[in-house]
C-alpha positions as CSV (number, residue, x, y, z in Angstrom):
1,M,0.3,13.6,-31.8
2,R,3.8,13.9,-30.3
3,I,3.6,12.5,-26.7
4,A,6.3,13.3,-24.2
5,K,8.9,10.6,-23.8
6,C,8.4,10.5,-20.1
7,M,4.9,9.0,-20.6
8,S,6.5,5.8,-21.9
9,R,8.1,5.4,-18.5
10,L,4.8,5.7,-16.6
11,G,3.3,2.3,-15.5
12,T,-0.1,1.5,-14.1
13,E,-1.9,-0.8,-11.6
14,T,-2.8,-4.1,-13.0
15,A,-5.6,-4.5,-10.4
16,F,-7.8,-2.1,-12.3
17,E,-7.1,-3.9,-15.6
18,V,-8.1,-7.3,-14.1
19,L,-11.2,-5.7,-12.5
20,A,-12.3,-4.5,-16.0
21,R,-11.8,-8.0,-17.4
22,A,-13.7,-9.5,-14.5
23,K,-16.6,-7.1,-14.9
24,A,-16.7,-7.9,-18.6
25,L,-17.1,-11.6,-17.7
26,E,-19.8,-10.7,-15.2
27,A,-21.7,-8.8,-18.0
28,Q,-21.7,-12.1,-19.9
29,G,-23.4,-13.8,-17.0
30,R,-20.4,-15.4,-15.3
31,E,-20.0,-15.4,-11.5
32,I,-16.7,-13.9,-10.5
33,I,-15.2,-13.9,-7.1
34,H,-13.2,-10.7,-6.7
35,L,-9.9,-11.2,-4.9
36,E,-8.0,-8.7,-7.0
37,I,-8.8,-5.2,-5.6
38,G,-7.0,-3.9,-2.5
39,E,-10.0,-2.3,-1.0
40,P,-11.7,-3.1,2.3
41,D,-15.2,-4.5,1.7
42,F,-16.5,-2.8,4.8
43,D,-18.6,0.4,5.0
44,T,-17.0,3.6,6.2
45,P,-17.9,3.8,10.0
46,A,-21.2,5.6,10.4
47,N,-19.8,8.3,12.7
48,V,-17.2,9.2,10.0
49,V,-19.9,9.3,7.3
50,E,-22.0,11.6,9.5
51,A,-19.1,13.9,10.1
52,G,-18.6,14.3,6.3
53,V,-22.3,14.9,5.7
54,K,-22.4,17.4,8.5
55,A,-19.5,19.3,7.0
56,L,-21.2,19.4,3.6
57,R,-24.4,20.8,5.2
58,A,-22.3,23.3,7.1
59,G,-21.0,24.7,3.8
60,Y,-17.5,23.1,3.6
61,T,-17.8,22.9,-0.2
62,H,-15.2,25.5,-1.1
63,Y,-11.4,25.6,-1.5
64,S,-9.4,24.7,1.6
65,P,-5.7,25.4,2.3
66,S,-3.4,23.4,0.1
67,P,-1.6,21.6,2.9
68,G,-5.0,20.8,4.6
69,I,-7.2,22.3,7.1
70,A,-5.6,23.2,10.4
71,E,-7.9,21.0,12.5
72,L,-7.0,17.8,10.6
73,R,-3.2,18.6,10.4
74,T,-3.2,19.1,14.1
75,E,-5.0,15.8,14.8
76,I,-2.7,14.0,12.4
77,A,0.4,15.4,14.2
78,R,-1.0,14.3,17.5
79,H,-1.8,10.8,16.1
80,V,1.6,10.3,14.6
81,A,3.4,11.6,17.7
82,A,1.4,9.2,19.9
83,T,1.8,6.1,17.6
84,R,5.4,6.6,16.5
85,H,6.7,8.2,19.7
86,I,8.3,11.2,18.0
87,D,7.8,14.9,18.0
88,V,5.6,16.1,15.1
89,S,4.4,19.6,14.3
90,A,1.2,20.3,12.3
91,D,3.5,22.3,9.9
92,Q,5.1,19.1,8.9
93,V,1.8,17.5,7.7
94,V,0.5,17.8,4.2
95,V,-2.9,16.4,3.4
96,T,-3.6,15.0,-0.1
97,P,-6.5,13.4,-2.1
98,G,-5.4,9.9,-1.2
99,A,-2.0,8.7,-0.2
100,K,-0.6,8.1,-3.7
101,P,0.2,11.9,-4.2
102,I,2.6,11.7,-1.2
103,M,4.8,9.2,-3.0
104,F,4.2,11.0,-6.4
105,F,5.1,14.4,-5.0
106,S,8.0,13.2,-2.9
107,I,9.7,11.4,-5.7
108,L,9.2,14.4,-8.1
109,A,10.5,16.8,-5.5
110,L,13.6,14.7,-4.7
111,C,14.7,12.6,-7.6
112,E,16.1,13.4,-11.0
113,P,18.4,11.7,-13.6
114,G,21.5,10.4,-12.0
115,D,19.8,9.5,-8.8
116,E,18.9,6.0,-7.6
117,V,15.9,4.9,-5.6
118,V,15.9,1.5,-3.8
119,Y,12.4,0.1,-3.5
120,P,10.9,-3.3,-2.4
121,N,10.2,-5.8,-5.2
122,P,7.6,-7.3,-5.4
123,G,6.0,-4.1,-4.2
124,F,3.4,-1.5,-4.9
125,P,3.8,-0.9,-8.6
126,I,3.6,2.9,-8.5
127,Y,7.0,3.0,-6.7
128,E,8.9,1.8,-9.8
129,S,6.5,3.7,-12.1
130,M,7.1,7.1,-10.4
131,I,10.9,6.6,-10.0
132,S,11.2,6.0,-13.8
133,F,8.8,8.8,-14.6
134,A,11.0,11.2,-12.6
135,G,14.0,10.1,-14.6
136,A,15.8,8.4,-11.7
137,T,17.0,4.8,-11.7
138,P,14.8,2.2,-9.9
139,V,16.9,-0.3,-7.9
140,P,14.8,-3.3,-6.8
141,A,15.4,-4.8,-3.4
142,P,14.0,-8.4,-3.6
143,L,11.5,-9.6,-1.0
144,R,11.8,-13.4,-0.6
145,E,9.4,-16.0,0.7
146,S,12.3,-17.6,2.7
147,R,12.4,-14.3,4.8
148,Q,8.6,-14.0,5.2
149,F,8.9,-11.3,2.5
150,R,11.0,-9.0,4.7
151,L,13.8,-7.0,3.2
152,D,17.2,-8.6,3.5
153,V,19.0,-5.7,5.2
154,D,22.5,-7.1,4.2
155,E,21.4,-7.3,0.6
156,L,19.9,-3.8,0.9
157,A,23.1,-2.4,2.2
158,G,24.9,-3.6,-1.0
159,L,22.3,-1.8,-3.2
160,V,22.7,1.6,-1.5
161,N,25.5,3.9,-2.5
162,D,26.3,7.6,-2.7
163,R,23.9,8.0,-5.7
164,T,21.0,6.7,-3.7
165,K,18.6,9.6,-3.1
166,L,15.8,7.6,-1.5
167,I,15.0,4.3,0.1
168,I,11.4,3.1,0.1
169,V,10.2,0.8,2.8
170,N,6.7,-0.6,3.1
171,S,5.6,-2.3,6.3
172,P,3.1,-4.0,6.5
173,G,3.7,-4.6,2.8
174,N,1.6,-4.8,-0.3
175,P,1.4,-7.4,-2.0
176,C,3.1,-9.9,0.4
177,G,1.8,-8.9,3.8
178,G,5.3,-9.0,5.3
179,V,6.2,-6.9,8.4
180,L,9.6,-5.5,9.1
181,T,11.0,-6.1,12.6
182,K,12.4,-3.5,14.8
183,R,15.9,-4.9,14.1
184,D,15.3,-4.7,10.4
185,L,14.3,-1.1,10.6
186,E,17.2,-0.2,12.8
187,A,19.6,-1.7,10.2
188,I,17.9,0.2,7.4
189,A,18.2,3.4,9.4
190,D,21.9,2.8,9.8
191,V,22.3,2.4,6.0
192,A,20.3,5.5,5.3
193,R,22.4,7.6,7.7
194,K,25.7,6.2,6.3
195,H,24.8,7.2,2.8
196,D,22.9,10.4,3.6
197,A,19.8,8.9,1.9
198,L,16.2,9.9,2.6
199,V,13.6,7.3,3.4
200,L,10.0,7.1,2.2
201,A,8.2,5.0,4.8
202,D,4.9,3.8,3.4
203,E,2.9,2.9,6.5
204,I,-0.6,2.9,5.0
205,Y,-1.3,-0.6,6.5
206,S,0.2,0.2,9.9
207,R,-3.0,-0.3,11.8
208,I,-3.8,-3.6,10.1
209,I,-1.4,-5.9,11.8
210,Y,-2.0,-9.3,13.4
211,E,1.0,-10.3,15.4
212,G,3.2,-8.1,17.6
213,E,3.2,-4.3,17.2
214,H,4.0,-1.9,14.4
215,H,7.4,-0.3,14.3
216,S,8.3,2.8,12.4
217,I,11.7,3.7,11.1
218,T,11.0,7.3,12.3
219,G,11.6,6.1,15.8
220,F,15.4,5.7,15.4
221,P,18.0,8.5,16.1
222,G,18.4,10.9,13.2
223,M,15.5,9.4,11.2
224,P,12.6,11.9,11.8
225,E,14.6,14.5,9.9
226,R,15.3,12.2,6.9
227,T,12.1,10.3,6.7
228,I,8.9,11.0,4.8
229,L,6.0,9.2,6.5
230,L,3.1,8.2,4.2
231,D,-0.2,7.2,5.7
232,G,-3.9,7.7,5.2
233,F,-7.5,6.8,5.9
234,S,-8.4,4.5,2.9
235,K,-7.4,1.1,4.4
236,T,-7.7,1.7,8.1
237,Y,-11.2,3.3,8.0
238,A,-12.5,1.8,4.7
239,M,-12.4,5.2,3.1
240,T,-10.9,4.4,-0.3
241,G,-13.5,6.6,-2.2
242,W,-13.1,9.5,0.1
243,R,-9.5,10.1,-1.2
244,L,-7.8,11.2,2.0
245,G,-4.1,10.6,2.7
246,Y,-1.2,12.5,4.3
247,G,2.5,12.8,4.6
248,V,4.7,13.9,7.5
249,F,7.8,15.6,6.1
250,P,11.0,17.0,7.4
251,P,10.3,20.7,8.0
252,E,12.2,22.0,5.0
253,L,10.4,19.7,2.6
254,A,6.8,20.2,3.6
255,P,6.5,23.7,1.9
256,L,7.8,22.2,-1.4
257,I,5.3,19.4,-1.3
258,T,2.6,22.0,-0.6
259,R,3.7,23.9,-3.7
260,L,3.2,20.7,-5.7
261,V,-0.3,20.3,-4.3
262,T,-1.1,23.9,-5.2
263,N,0.1,23.4,-8.8
264,S,-1.7,20.1,-9.3
265,V,-4.9,19.5,-7.3
266,S,-5.1,22.9,-5.4
267,C,-6.4,21.2,-2.2
268,T,-8.2,18.2,-0.7
269,P,-12.0,18.5,-0.3
270,A,-12.7,20.1,3.0
271,F,-15.7,17.8,3.9
272,T,-13.5,14.7,3.6
273,Q,-11.0,16.3,5.9
274,W,-13.6,16.8,8.6
275,A,-14.5,13.1,8.2
276,G,-10.8,12.4,8.8
277,V,-10.8,14.4,12.0
278,E,-13.7,12.3,13.2
279,A,-12.0,9.1,12.1
280,L,-8.9,9.9,14.3
281,T,-10.7,11.3,17.3
282,G,-14.0,9.3,17.3
283,P,-14.7,5.7,18.4
284,Q,-12.3,3.0,17.1
285,D,-14.6,0.0,17.5
286,A,-15.4,-0.4,13.8
287,R,-11.7,-0.3,12.9
288,R,-10.9,-3.0,15.5
289,R,-13.8,-5.2,14.3
290,M,-12.6,-4.9,10.7
291,V,-9.0,-6.0,11.7
292,E,-10.3,-9.0,13.6
293,E,-12.5,-10.0,10.7
294,F,-9.5,-9.7,8.4
295,R,-7.6,-12.0,10.8
296,R,-10.3,-14.6,10.6
297,R,-10.4,-14.4,6.8
298,R,-6.6,-14.6,6.6
299,D,-6.5,-17.8,8.7
300,V,-9.3,-19.4,6.6
301,L,-7.6,-18.5,3.2
302,V,-4.1,-19.4,4.1
303,A,-5.0,-22.7,5.6
304,G,-7.1,-23.5,2.5
305,L,-4.3,-22.5,0.1
306,N,-1.8,-24.7,2.0
307,A,-4.1,-27.6,1.7
308,I,-4.1,-27.5,-2.1
309,P,-1.3,-29.7,-3.6
310,G,1.3,-27.6,-5.4
311,L,0.6,-24.3,-3.5
312,H,2.3,-22.8,-0.5
313,C,1.4,-19.6,1.3
314,E,3.2,-17.8,4.1
315,L,1.0,-16.4,6.8
316,P,0.9,-12.6,6.3
317,A,1.6,-10.6,9.4
318,G,-0.2,-7.5,8.2
319,A,-2.4,-5.8,5.5
320,F,-5.1,-8.0,3.9
321,Y,-3.3,-9.9,1.1
322,A,-2.1,-13.5,0.7
323,F,0.8,-14.1,-1.6
324,P,0.9,-17.9,-2.4
325,N,3.7,-19.6,-4.2
326,V,2.1,-21.3,-7.3
327,Q,5.3,-22.7,-8.9
328,G,4.0,-26.2,-8.2
329,T,1.4,-25.7,-10.8
330,G,4.0,-25.7,-13.5
331,L,2.6,-22.4,-14.9
332,Q,4.1,-18.9,-14.9
333,C,2.1,-16.7,-12.5
334,R,0.4,-14.6,-15.2
335,T,-0.8,-17.7,-17.0
336,F,-2.1,-19.2,-13.8
337,A,-3.9,-16.0,-12.8
338,D,-5.5,-15.8,-16.3
339,R,-6.7,-19.4,-16.0
340,L,-8.0,-18.7,-12.6
341,L,-10.1,-15.8,-14.0
342,Y,-11.3,-17.4,-17.2
343,E,-11.7,-21.0,-16.1
344,A,-12.4,-20.8,-12.4
345,G,-14.1,-17.4,-12.1
346,V,-11.6,-16.2,-9.5
347,A,-10.0,-12.8,-10.1
348,T,-6.4,-12.5,-8.7
349,L,-3.3,-10.6,-9.6
350,A,-0.1,-12.2,-11.0
351,G,2.9,-11.6,-8.8
352,T,4.7,-9.9,-11.7
353,S,2.2,-7.1,-11.5
354,F,4.3,-6.1,-8.5
355,G,7.7,-6.5,-10.1
356,K,10.0,-9.1,-11.7
357,H,10.7,-10.7,-8.3
358,G,7.0,-11.6,-8.0
359,E,7.3,-14.4,-10.6
360,G,5.9,-17.7,-9.2
361,F,3.3,-16.0,-7.0
362,V,-0.2,-14.5,-7.2
363,R,-1.8,-12.0,-4.9
364,L,-5.2,-12.7,-3.3
365,S,-7.0,-9.9,-1.4
366,Y,-9.1,-11.3,1.4
367,A,-11.3,-8.3,1.5
368,N,-14.2,-10.6,0.8
369,S,-16.5,-12.8,2.9
370,V,-15.5,-16.1,4.3
371,E,-18.2,-17.7,2.3
372,N,-16.7,-16.3,-0.9
373,L,-13.2,-17.1,0.1
374,Q,-14.2,-20.7,0.7
375,K,-15.9,-20.8,-2.7
376,A,-12.7,-19.4,-4.3
377,L,-10.6,-22.0,-2.5
378,D,-12.8,-24.8,-3.9
379,R,-12.4,-23.4,-7.4
380,I,-8.7,-22.9,-7.1
381,D,-8.3,-26.5,-5.8
382,T,-10.3,-27.9,-8.8
383,L,-8.2,-26.0,-11.3
384,V,-4.9,-27.0,-9.7
385,R,-5.8,-30.6,-9.5
386,K,-6.8,-30.5,-13.2
387,L,-3.4,-29.0,-14.0
388,R,-1.5,-31.7,-12.1
389,V,-3.2,-34.6,-13.9
């Protein structure tokens, strides 16, 4: 079989590979603590579930418009306008089955051989995968522990040139939990305007933030018309399985993205969209409780990691991931993650799963109970002390 060459440039998410290995160990009778998957362990709020069920019973089981139902696009426009303090029209909104298609379609629509795309590294692995798949050149912008995993804007400025088609920013970030400051974003906006580059602002974790407030690059002069805003419902409302995301595009780009939706998935299921309307307009108590519980877990996990000799962990300002430095163990991060899984029964992800600049770190998702986090800490401590003997 002759496979297209572009498939060799398409990567994957290691989290699902590690999950499969962890499940295989569980099938053998091992107890595994899952800290590998980036998925809230909370139920979707009851009012949101009921809205989806009500829509199914009302007959919303057929095709819907490719860019999304008018009711949800209108509510998304209102929500984005209120939270980012910009003018947004429903015509700029495209709803997709999960938020990944927004980055997938945006990169396909904009990038081709000869173009460069600057992206955070370590960062969500699909950035680099899709840039390469489209034939463009991925240009990693390192995230460093010494800067609390925020982009170094001076370094970024040196990576951007007239071949740069797109700059990807992710705040709060996966896998490190770093949050860009308002000053950071203003400097990135200056660079984008100077080089006439577009920005893909991945803000999927914008409502899971622990200190200060969320700032969006869309809020700076000249940026709404050159920014693609990516967001969705999976993380904020524990709706990963509903597959509901959206993008807010410059007006001339939205119809092109809609055409990609039509050519690929046709549309997003209507009943999930009605659930999304309820998520945005209904009570927010469950979301707030989830974020506060994540804060509690973060504090327990980070304090526990920093108490283990040879480990150091910055306090993440957003999302629900810890990204400890494990260089003190003397092992490369992938070897350490493998030993955690097979010897300690703790499933984590090697930092290099998120790019070459992730070497020396592992990612732990604290979307698990405090009881299990404490058990994981005890197991990690035991393994690290054994390694240091």
